C-alpha positions, 0 to 999 in steps of 0.5 A: 914602617911609619915616619922617617923619625920612627924609623930611625928610632927603631935604627939607633934603639936596634944599635944600641941592643946589638952594641950591649949584646956583642960588649956582654959577647967581647967578654964572654969571648976574651974570658974563654980564650984567658982573658981575667980582668972584670971576671971577679964583677962576675963572682968568685966561683967564675975566678975559681973555674976559671982558674981549675979548669981553665979547658972547660971554662973557655968552651963555656964560655965560648958556647956563652960569647957566640950565644950573645953574639948571635942574640945581638946580631940576628934582629939586624939582619932580621931587619935588614931582611938578611934571613929567611923566617923573619915571623920566628925570628922576630918571636924569637926577639919578643921573649929574648928582648923581656927575658933580658929585661925581666934578668937584668931588671930584677937583678940589677935591683936587688944587687944594688939593694944588697949593696944598700943594705936594704936588704943583707944575705946570711953569710954576708957577700962577695962585694967585686961582683956585687958590684960588677952586677949591680954596676954593669952587666945585669945594667947593661942586659936590661939596656940590650933588653929595653932596646930590643923592645923599644925596636921591636915594638917600633916595627910591628906590623901592621903600623903603615899607613894599610893597617891604619885605613884599615881602623878607620883613622 
């Protein structure tokens, strides 16, 4: 992979990405089993669904928690060579990381713009949800994606001495 410094940096980035994803997954699982703390920071639609159709909400949130946990853990398993299909999983991780950065970045900017009064939605907005998206959930998506992108960049194939020799470096 290159220098020990690069290896250390990639491990830190991967650990941060995994932690951010698992925090997201843990909250989804917590809400799936009936918890309500910070649920209003997702939106009143989530609070209503949780109250009106708890079984349906629980099943959907359990699936979301599983998907988030897989998205957090699979890159670690790939990096540690615990699962096969390295090229497939890395390609999927690149796509997921870019999506997380785009989604988290855009929504963080937009929700902060709403809170700052730069954007004024017709009919107002759900303040607890906007705060949750501006300062918690979407920045966490952004961190998850950015850390995963950094790890993937630092560990991309063709970075070793053989690649430098082929390039004439």
